[in-house]
C-alpha positions as CSV (number, residue, x, y, z in Angstrom):
1,M,99.4,89.1,81.4
2,N,97.3,86.9,79.2
3,D,94.8,89.1,77.5
4,N,92.0,86.6,78.0
5,E,92.7,86.6,81.8
6,V,91.6,90.2,82.2
7,I,88.3,89.9,84.1
8,L,86.0,91.9,86.3
9,D,87.6,90.7,89.6
10,R,88.5,92.0,93.0
11,R,91.9,93.4,91.8
12,T,90.1,95.5,89.1
13,W,87.8,96.9,91.8
14,D,90.8,97.6,94.2
15,R,92.6,99.5,91.4
16,F,89.5,101.6,90.8
17,V,89.0,102.4,94.5
18,T,92.7,103.4,94.8
19,V,92.4,106.0,92.0
20,V,89.2,107.4,93.5
21,K,90.8,107.7,96.9
22,N,93.8,109.5,95.5
23,L,91.5,112.0,93.9
24,K,89.6,112.5,97.2
25,S,92.8,113.2,99.1
26,S,94.3,115.5,96.4
27,G,94.4,119.2,96.2
28,I,91.3,119.3,94.0
29,G,89.4,116.8,96.2
30,R,87.2,119.4,97.8
31,Q,86.3,121.1,94.4
32,A,85.6,117.7,92.9
33,A,83.3,116.8,95.9
34,L,81.3,120.0,95.5
35,M,80.8,119.4,91.8
36,F,79.7,115.8,92.5
37,G,77.3,117.1,95.1
38,L,75.8,119.5,92.6
39,L,75.5,116.5,90.1
40,F,73.7,114.6,92.9
41,L,71.1,117.4,93.3
42,L,70.6,117.8,89.6
43,L,70.1,114.0,89.3
44,L,67.4,114.2,92.0
45,G,65.8,116.9,89.9
46,V,65.9,114.8,86.7
47,N,64.3,111.9,88.4
48,G,61.7,114.0,90.2
49,L,60.7,115.5,86.9
50,N,60.6,112.1,85.3
51,V,58.1,110.9,87.9
52,L,56.1,114.2,87.5
53,S,56.1,113.7,83.8
54,S,54.6,110.2,84.2
55,Y,51.6,111.6,86.1
56,V,51.2,114.6,83.7
57,G,51.4,112.2,80.8
58,R,48.7,110.0,82.3
59,D,46.3,112.9,82.9
60,F,47.0,114.2,79.4
61,M,46.1,110.9,77.8
62,T,43.1,110.5,80.0
63,A,41.8,114.0,78.9
64,I,42.1,112.7,75.3
65,E,40.1,109.6,76.3
66,H,37.3,111.7,77.9
67,R,37.3,114.2,75.0
68,D,37.6,117.0,77.5
69,T,39.0,119.9,75.4
70,Q,39.5,122.4,78.3
71,D,41.4,119.8,80.4
72,F,43.3,118.7,77.4
73,I,44.6,122.3,76.8
74,A,45.5,122.8,80.5
75,Q,47.4,119.4,80.6
76,A,49.2,120.3,77.4
77,F,50.5,123.5,78.9
78,V,51.6,121.6,82.1
79,Y,53.2,119.0,79.9
80,V,55.2,121.6,77.9
81,G,56.3,123.3,81.1
82,V,57.6,120.1,82.6
83,F,59.5,119.3,79.4
84,A,61.1,122.8,79.4
85,L,62.2,122.5,83.0
86,A,63.5,119.0,82.5
87,T,65.5,120.2,79.5
88,A,67.2,123.0,81.5
89,V,68.0,120.6,84.4
90,A,69.4,118.0,81.9
91,V,71.6,120.5,80.2
92,L,73.1,121.8,83.5
93,Y,73.5,118.2,84.6
94,R,75.5,117.3,81.4
95,Y,77.6,120.5,81.7
96,T,78.6,119.8,85.3
97,E,79.4,116.2,84.4
98,E,81.8,117.3,81.6
99,R,83.4,119.9,83.8
100,L,84.0,117.4,86.6
101,G,85.3,114.8,84.1
102,L,87.8,117.4,82.7
103,L,88.9,118.4,86.1
104,W,89.6,114.8,87.1
105,R,91.4,114.0,83.8
106,E,93.6,117.1,84.1
107,W,94.6,116.1,87.7
108,L,95.2,112.4,86.8
109,T,97.1,113.1,83.6
110,R,99.4,115.6,85.4
111,R,100.0,113.1,88.2
112,L,100.9,110.3,85.8
113,V,103.1,112.5,83.6
114,G,104.9,113.6,86.7
115,F,105.5,110.0,87.7
116,Y,106.4,108.9,84.2
117,L,109.0,111.6,83.6
118,E,110.6,111.1,87.0
119,H,114.1,109.7,86.5
120,P,114.5,106.9,85.7
121,T,110.9,105.7,85.4
122,Y,110.3,106.5,81.7
123,Y,113.7,104.8,80.9
124,R,112.9,101.6,82.7
125,L,109.3,101.4,81.4
126,N,110.4,101.8,77.8
127,D,113.4,99.5,78.1
128,R,113.4,96.6,80.6
129,L,109.7,96.3,81.5
130,A,108.5,96.5,77.9
131,E,110.9,93.8,76.8
132,N,109.6,91.6,79.5
133,G,106.0,92.2,78.5
134,E,105.0,93.7,81.8
135,I,103.9,97.0,80.4
136,H,103.2,98.2,76.8
137,N,102.4,101.6,75.3
138,P,102.6,103.8,78.4
139,D,102.2,106.9,76.3
140,Q,98.8,105.6,74.9
141,R,97.6,104.7,78.4
142,I,98.4,108.2,79.7
143,A,96.9,110.0,76.7
144,E,93.8,108.0,76.0
145,D,93.1,105.6,78.8
146,V,93.0,108.4,81.4
147,K,90.4,110.2,79.3
148,A,88.3,107.0,78.9
149,F,88.7,106.2,82.6
150,T,87.6,109.6,84.0
151,T,84.6,110.1,81.7
152,T,83.4,106.6,81.9
153,T,83.8,106.4,85.7
154,L,81.6,109.5,86.1
155,S,79.1,108.2,83.6
156,F,78.8,104.9,85.4
157,A,78.7,106.4,88.8
158,L,75.9,108.7,87.8
159,M,74.1,105.9,86.0
160,L,74.2,103.8,89.2
161,L,72.9,106.8,91.2
162,N,70.2,107.5,88.6
163,S,69.2,103.8,88.6
164,A,68.9,103.9,92.4
165,F,66.8,107.0,92.3
166,T,64.7,105.5,89.5
167,V,64.0,102.4,91.5
168,L,63.0,104.4,94.5
169,A,60.9,106.8,92.4
170,F,59.1,104.3,90.1
171,S,58.8,101.3,92.3
172,G,55.9,102.9,94.2
173,V,54.3,104.0,90.9
174,M,54.6,100.5,89.5
175,W,53.4,98.8,92.6
176,S,50.3,101.0,92.7
177,I,49.5,100.0,89.1
178,S,50.2,96.3,89.4
179,P,52.3,94.3,91.9
180,L,52.4,91.5,89.3
181,L,54.1,93.9,86.8
182,F,56.6,94.9,89.4
183,A,57.6,91.3,90.1
184,V,57.8,90.6,86.3
185,T,60.1,93.6,85.9
186,V,62.5,92.4,88.7
187,L,62.7,88.8,87.4
188,Y,63.1,89.8,83.8
189,S,66.0,92.1,84.6
190,L,67.8,89.5,86.7
191,F,67.5,87.0,83.9
192,G,68.8,89.5,81.3
193,S,71.8,90.5,83.5
194,Y,72.8,86.9,84.1
195,M,72.7,85.9,80.4
196,T,74.6,89.1,79.4
197,L,77.4,88.2,81.8
198,V,77.6,84.7,80.5
199,L,77.7,85.7,76.9
200,G,79.9,88.8,77.1
201,R,82.5,88.0,79.8
202,P,85.3,87.4,77.2
203,L,84.9,90.9,75.9
204,V,87.0,92.4,78.7
205,G,90.1,90.5,77.7
206,F,89.7,91.2,74.0
207,N,89.1,94.9,74.6
208,Y,92.3,95.0,76.7
209,A,94.3,93.5,73.9
210,Q,92.6,95.8,71.3
211,F,93.9,98.9,73.0
212,D,97.5,97.7,72.8
213,K,97.3,96.4,69.3
214,E,95.8,99.6,68.0
215,A,98.5,101.6,69.8
216,T,101.3,99.5,68.3
217,F,99.8,99.9,64.8
218,R,99.6,103.7,65.3
219,A,103.2,103.7,66.6
220,D,104.4,102.1,63.3
221,L,102.7,104.8,61.3
222,I,104.2,107.5,63.4
223,H,107.6,105.8,62.9
224,V,107.2,106.2,59.2
225,R,106.5,109.9,59.5
226,E,109.4,110.6,61.8
227,N,111.9,108.5,59.7
228,A,110.6,109.3,56.2
229,E,113.9,110.5,54.8
230,S,115.9,107.5,56.1
231,I,113.3,105.0,54.8
232,A,113.2,106.7,51.4
233,I,117.0,106.8,51.0
234,L,117.5,103.2,52.2
235,R,114.5,101.9,50.2
236,R,113.1,100.1,53.3
237,E,109.4,100.6,52.3
238,G,108.9,96.9,51.7
239,R,110.1,95.9,55.2
240,I,108.2,98.7,56.9
241,K,105.1,97.9,55.0
242,G,105.3,94.3,56.0
243,R,105.6,95.2,59.7
244,I,102.7,97.7,59.5
245,L,100.4,95.2,57.8
246,R,101.4,92.4,60.2
247,H,100.4,94.6,63.2
248,F,97.3,95.6,61.4
249,D,96.4,92.0,60.8
250,E,96.6,91.5,64.6
251,V,94.3,94.5,65.1
252,V,91.8,93.0,62.6
253,A,92.0,89.5,64.0
254,N,91.4,90.6,67.5
255,F,88.6,92.9,66.5
256,R,86.9,90.0,64.6
257,K,86.7,88.2,67.9
258,I,85.1,91.2,69.6
259,I,82.6,91.5,66.7
260,A,81.7,87.8,67.1
261,I,81.0,88.2,70.8
262,N,79.1,91.4,70.2
263,R,77.0,89.5,67.6
264,N,76.0,86.8,70.1
265,L,75.4,89.4,72.7
266,G,73.4,91.4,70.3
267,F,71.0,88.5,69.5
268,F,70.1,88.4,73.1
269,T,70.1,92.1,74.1
270,T,68.1,93.1,71.0
271,G,65.4,90.6,71.7
272,Y,65.5,91.5,75.4
273,N,65.0,95.2,74.7
274,S,62.2,94.6,72.2
275,M,60.1,93.0,74.8
276,V,60.0,96.2,76.8
277,Q,57.2,97.5,74.6
278,I,54.9,94.6,75.0
279,I,55.3,93.2,78.5
280,P,53.5,96.1,80.4
281,A,50.7,96.1,77.8
282,L,50.2,92.3,78.3
283,V,49.8,92.9,82.1
284,V,47.9,96.2,82.2
285,A,45.7,96.0,79.1
286,P,43.5,93.2,80.6
287,M,43.0,95.5,83.6
288,F,41.7,98.3,81.3
289,M,39.4,95.9,79.5
290,R,37.9,94.8,82.8
291,G,37.4,98.5,83.8
292,E,40.0,98.3,86.6
293,A,42.2,101.0,85.2
294,E,41.9,104.1,83.0
295,F,43.4,104.2,79.5
296,G,46.1,106.6,80.6
297,V,47.4,104.0,83.1
298,I,48.6,101.9,80.2
299,T,50.9,104.7,79.0
300,Q,52.0,105.4,82.6
301,A,52.7,101.7,83.1
302,A,54.8,101.5,79.9
303,M,56.8,104.5,81.0
304,A,57.3,103.2,84.5
305,F,58.3,99.8,83.2
306,A,60.8,101.2,80.8
307,H,62.4,103.3,83.6
308,L,62.5,100.5,86.1
309,L,63.7,97.9,83.7
310,G,66.5,100.3,82.5
311,A,67.5,100.8,86.2
312,F,67.6,97.1,86.9
313,S,69.2,96.1,83.6
314,L,72.4,98.3,83.5
315,V,74.5,95.2,83.0
316,V,72.4,94.3,79.9
317,T,72.3,97.8,78.3
318,Q,75.9,98.9,79.2
319,F,77.9,95.6,79.1
320,Q,80.0,96.6,76.1
321,S,80.9,99.8,77.8
322,I,81.5,98.0,81.1
323,S,83.9,95.5,79.4
324,S,85.9,98.4,77.8
325,F,85.9,100.2,81.2
326,A,87.3,97.1,83.0
327,A,90.0,96.9,80.4
328,V,90.9,100.5,80.9
329,I,91.1,100.1,84.7
330,A,93.3,97.1,84.3
331,R,95.6,98.9,81.9
332,L,95.9,102.0,84.1
333,G,96.3,99.8,87.2
334,A,99.1,97.9,85.5
335,L,100.8,101.2,84.4
336,A,100.6,102.6,88.0
337,E,102.1,99.4,89.4
338,A,104.9,99.4,86.8
339,M,105.6,103.0,87.5
340,E,105.9,102.3,91.2
341,Q,108.2,99.4,90.5
342,A,110.3,101.5,88.2
343,R,110.5,104.4,90.7
344,T,111.5,102.0,93.5
345,P,115.3,102.0,93.8
346,R,116.5,98.6,92.8
347,L,118.9,96.5,94.9
348,C,121.9,97.3,92.7
349,A,125.4,96.1,93.5
350,I,126.9,99.0,91.5
351,E,127.4,102.0,93.8
352,T,128.0,105.6,92.9
353,H,130.2,107.8,95.0
354,A,130.6,111.6,94.7
355,D,134.2,112.7,94.0
356,G,134.7,116.3,93.1
357,G,137.8,116.1,91.0
358,H,138.0,112.5,89.7
359,L,136.1,110.1,87.6
360,G,137.0,106.5,88.4
361,Y,135.9,102.9,88.7
362,E,136.7,100.5,91.6
363,H,136.4,96.8,91.0
364,L,133.6,97.4,88.6
365,T,132.0,94.4,86.9
366,L,129.3,94.9,84.2
367,R,127.0,92.2,82.8
368,A,124.9,92.1,79.6
369,Q,121.2,92.7,79.6
370,N,120.2,89.3,78.4
371,N,119.0,86.0,79.8
372,H,122.6,84.8,80.2
373,G,124.0,88.0,81.7
374,H,127.5,87.3,80.5
375,V,130.3,89.5,81.8
376,L,131.2,92.5,79.6
377,V,133.7,94.2,81.9
378,E,135.3,92.5,84.8
379,D,136.9,94.1,87.9
380,L,137.7,97.4,86.3
381,S,139.7,99.7,88.5
382,I,141.1,102.9,87.1
383,D,141.3,106.6,88.1
384,I,140.8,109.5,85.7
385,P,141.7,112.8,87.2
386,E,140.8,116.1,85.6
387,G,142.9,116.9,82.5
388,R,143.4,113.3,81.4
389,R,141.9,112.6,78.0
390,V,140.8,109.0,77.5
391,L,139.8,106.9,74.6
392,V,137.6,104.0,75.4
393,T,137.5,101.4,72.7
394,G,137.2,97.7,71.9
395,P,135.8,95.2,69.5
396,D,132.5,94.8,71.4
397,H,130.4,98.0,71.4
398,G,128.1,96.4,74.1
399,A,130.9,96.7,76.7
400,S,131.4,100.4,75.9
401,V,127.6,101.1,76.0
402,A,127.5,99.4,79.4
403,L,130.3,101.5,80.8
404,F,128.9,104.7,79.3
405,R,125.5,104.1,80.9
406,A,126.9,102.8,84.2
407,T,128.8,106.1,84.5
408,G,125.5,108.0,84.0
409,G,123.7,105.7,86.5
410,L,121.6,103.9,83.9
411,W,123.1,100.4,84.2
412,D,122.4,98.2,87.2
413,L,123.6,94.8,86.1
414,G,126.9,94.1,87.8
415,A,128.9,95.1,90.9
416,G,131.5,97.6,92.0
417,C,131.7,101.3,92.4
418,V,131.6,104.4,90.1
419,A,133.2,107.5,91.5
420,R,132.4,110.8,89.7
421,P,131.4,114.4,90.4
422,G,127.7,115.3,90.5
423,L,125.7,115.1,87.3
424,D,125.9,118.9,87.1
425,Q,129.6,118.5,86.5
426,V,129.4,115.5,84.2
427,M,127.7,115.6,80.8
428,L,127.0,112.6,78.6
429,L,126.5,112.9,74.8
430,P,124.9,109.8,73.4
431,E,125.8,108.4,70.0
432,R,122.6,109.8,68.5
433,P,122.1,113.4,69.5
434,Y,118.8,114.3,71.1
435,L,117.2,117.7,70.5
436,P,113.6,117.7,71.7
437,P,111.0,119.9,69.9
438,G,111.3,123.4,71.3
439,T,113.2,126.7,70.9
440,L,116.9,126.9,70.1
441,R,117.5,128.5,73.5
442,E,115.9,125.5,75.2
443,S,118.0,123.1,73.2
444,L,121.2,125.0,74.1
445,L,120.6,125.5,77.8
446,R,120.1,123.1,80.7
447,T,116.8,123.3,82.5
448,G,116.8,126.3,84.9
449,Q,119.6,128.2,82.9
450,E,117.2,130.1,80.7
451,H,117.7,133.4,82.6
452,A,121.2,132.7,83.8
453,V,122.9,132.7,80.4
454,D,122.4,135.8,78.2
455,D,122.3,136.0,74.4
456,R,125.9,137.2,74.1
457,Q,127.2,134.1,75.8
458,I,125.1,131.9,73.6
459,M,126.1,133.6,70.4
460,A,129.8,133.5,71.4
461,V,129.6,129.7,71.6
462,L,127.7,129.4,68.3
463,E,130.2,131.6,66.5
464,A,133.1,129.5,67.9
465,L,131.4,126.4,66.4
466,R,130.5,128.3,63.2
467,L,126.8,127.8,63.9
468,E,125.7,131.5,63.9
469,A,123.7,130.9,60.7
470,L,121.6,128.4,62.6
471,V,120.0,131.2,64.5
472,E,118.6,132.7,61.3
473,R,117.5,129.3,60.0
474,A,115.7,128.6,63.3
475,G,114.0,132.1,63.1
476,G,115.7,133.2,66.3
477,L,116.5,131.8,69.7
478,D,112.9,131.6,70.8
479,V,111.0,130.1,67.9
480,E,109.6,126.5,68.3
481,Q,111.1,124.0,65.8
482,Q,111.1,120.3,65.1
483,W,114.9,119.9,65.1
484,G,114.9,116.3,63.7
485,S,113.4,117.6,60.4
486,L,115.3,120.9,60.3
487,L,118.8,119.8,61.1
488,S,120.9,116.9,59.8
489,L,122.4,114.4,62.2
490,A,125.8,116.1,62.1
491,E,124.2,119.5,62.7
492,Q,122.3,118.1,65.7
493,Q,125.6,116.8,67.1
494,W,127.1,120.3,66.7
495,V,124.2,121.8,68.6
496,A,124.7,119.2,71.3
497,F,128.3,120.3,71.6
498,A,127.2,123.9,71.8
499,R,125.0,122.9,74.8
500,L,128.0,121.2,76.4
501,F,130.3,124.2,76.0
502,I,127.7,126.6,77.5
503,A,127.1,124.2,80.4
504,A,130.9,123.9,80.9
505,P,131.0,120.6,82.9
506,R,134.3,119.3,84.3
507,F,133.9,115.9,82.5
508,A,132.3,115.0,79.2
509,L,131.5,111.4,78.1
510,L,131.2,111.2,74.3
511,D,129.7,108.1,72.6
512,R,130.9,107.3,69.1
513,L,131.2,110.8,67.6
514,G,132.2,109.2,64.3
515,S,128.5,108.2,63.7
516,A,127.7,111.8,62.8
517,L,131.0,113.6,62.3
518,D,134.1,113.0,60.2
519,A,137.7,112.7,61.6
520,E,138.5,116.4,61.0
521,Q,135.4,117.6,62.8
522,I,136.0,115.2,65.7
523,A,139.6,116.5,66.1
524,R,138.4,120.1,66.1
525,L,135.8,119.5,68.8
526,L,138.2,117.5,71.0
527,A,140.7,120.4,70.7
528,M,137.9,122.9,71.8
529,L,137.1,120.7,74.8
530,D,140.8,120.7,75.7
531,E,141.0,124.5,75.3
532,R,138.1,124.9,77.7
533,G,139.6,122.6,80.3
534,I,136.8,119.9,79.9
535,T,138.1,116.4,80.6
536,Y,136.7,113.9,78.1
537,L,136.2,110.2,77.6
538,H,135.5,109.3,74.0
539,F,133.8,105.9,73.5
540,A,134.9,105.0,70.0
541,P,135.3,101.9,67.8
542,P,138.7,100.4,67.0
543,G,140.8,102.4,64.6
544,E,140.2,105.8,66.2
545,P,143.3,108.0,65.9
546,R,145.0,108.4,69.3
547,Q,146.8,111.7,69.0
548,A,144.2,113.6,71.0
549,Y,144.3,111.3,74.0
550,D,146.5,110.7,77.1
551,A,145.3,107.2,77.8
552,V,143.4,104.3,76.2
553,L,141.0,101.9,77.9
554,E,140.4,98.9,75.7
555,L,137.5,96.6,76.6
556,S,137.5,93.1,75.2
557,G,133.7,92.7,75.7
558,T,134.2,89.4,77.5
559,G,135.6,90.7,80.8
560,P,139.4,91.5,80.4
561,W,140.5,95.1,79.8
562,T,143.8,97.0,79.3
563,W,144.8,100.5,80.4
564,T,147.5,102.1,78.4
565,L,149.1,105.5,79.1
566,L,150.0,107.4,75.9
567,R,151.6,110.3,77.8
568,P,153.1,110.3,81.3
569,E,150.9,111.3,84.2
570,P,151.1,115.0,85.0
571,S,153.3,115.6,88.0
C-alpha cells in the first residue's frame, strides 16, 4: 500500500462498520448499547442546558442594560444554578464515555490478541507478510491503534450526535433572531468544510506512514535494550546507531510533510475561526441600533452562532483528528484482513499424516522462500522408527531449516508428505532456545501441565541436569523472571532440555545444539535422551561426531540427499 493512497473512501467506511457490527453482536454488545443509550440521554441534557443557558444569559445581560438590581441578582442565581447543573451532567457524560471506551478497547484487544496468537497467524504475519510489505508492526497496531480507534470513534460519534442536537436546538433560536444570520452560518460552514478537505486531504496518508515509522524507530531502541550485552561485546554500536538514526530520519522527514500541510491548513482554519466573533455582531448590531433587538440579543446571537457554526464545521475543527482516525481505521482494517489471510489454511502441497510410532517423509520436496524458489530437498523418502537416532547434516543450512520447519508444520513451499505422531509426542528445540518471561515452572512445563507435574518430578529432572542451583537463582519455581537477562544462552538451552525431559515426547528434533553447547555437553544430553527412550533427530553442521547416531541424512541443499545407516536396523 502506498502511504499517499490512504484516503477517506468507501473501503475505510466499510472497515469501520464491520468493527462496530462485531461489537454489537459480541457478548458485551448489550452492555455497550445500554451505556451508549445513557450517553445519548446525557447528551440531550447537555444540549438542553446549553439552550437554557443562552436564554438565561440573554436575560442576565438585559438586566444589566436596564440597571435592574433586583432582576440582576435573581438572574445571577439562576445563571449559577444552570452552570452547576451543566457541570454535573458534563462530568457524568465524560465518565460514561471513558467507561464505554475502555469496555470497547478491552473487548477488541482481547479479540485481536486471540486471533494474533492463534497458530500460525503470528508466525505468518511476522515472517512472510511483513517481508512482502502487506502488514507492518502488528504489535503496535494492537497496542496503540486499538486504543486510538475506540476512544476516537466514541468521541466522533458523540460529536456528530451533539452537532445534530445543536443544530436542532439552536436553529430555531438563530432563525428567531435573524434568518439572514442563519443563512450566513450555513454558507460559511459549507465553504470552510470544502476548503479544509482540499487543503488537508494528504494528511491521511502521511499520518498512516507516521504510525509505522514511529513504531519501527521504537523497535530499534527496544532491540538495543534486549541485546545490550551482545552489542557491547561485538562493538556493534556504530552500525546500530546508523540504523536507528536512519529510521529516525524517516520519522522526521515524514513529520515535516505533516507539519507543512498543517501549516497551510492552519492559515485557513485560524482565519476561519477568528471570524466567529465578528460575523454575528455585523448582522445583529445594526438591528440593535435600529431598536429592533435588545442588547442581550447580541450576546445570545453570538452564542447561538458559535454553537451552530461548530456543529456545521466539524470537518474544519476536527480535520487533523479525522485524518489520524482514518489512518488508524486503515491500519486496523489491514491488520484484520492480514490476520484472516494468515488464519486461512493455505493450499499447500505438503501433507501431514498422523503416525503413532514413526516419523517419516514420503516423496517430500522443499523449496526455498525466495523469488526463485529453488529446490532445497527433492523427493525425500525415508522412515525413522522409534529408537533410531538420526543426524541430519549438509553444507547448506537452509535445507536443514526447511526440513526442521516442515516437520513442525511451518513450511508450506513444496510437495509430498510428512508422517509423524501428534505434536504432543513430538518436540522441536530450535537453534536459539526460547524462554518467555515468566516463572521457572511455566518455562519447564507445557501449557496445561502446571498441576499435573509436582515439584518432586521437576526437581528430579533439574538435578539430573545439574540445574538445581537454578531454582535458588530464580528465587523459586514461581517467581517471575526475564530469562534472557538472567541466563546465558547455554543455560537457556539446558532449561529447554529440562522441559523436554519433563514432557517426555516420543520424538525430539534438535536444531544445531553446537550453537550454545560444547561437544561434551551435547554428547551428555544425547545420552540422556537415549536413556529415556526419546528418539532424536539432530540437525547439525558438517563435522558433527557420529558416534551417538544410528543413521545420517545428508542434504546437499540443491535437491539430492543421501541416507546412510551407521548401525544395522534393529530386528
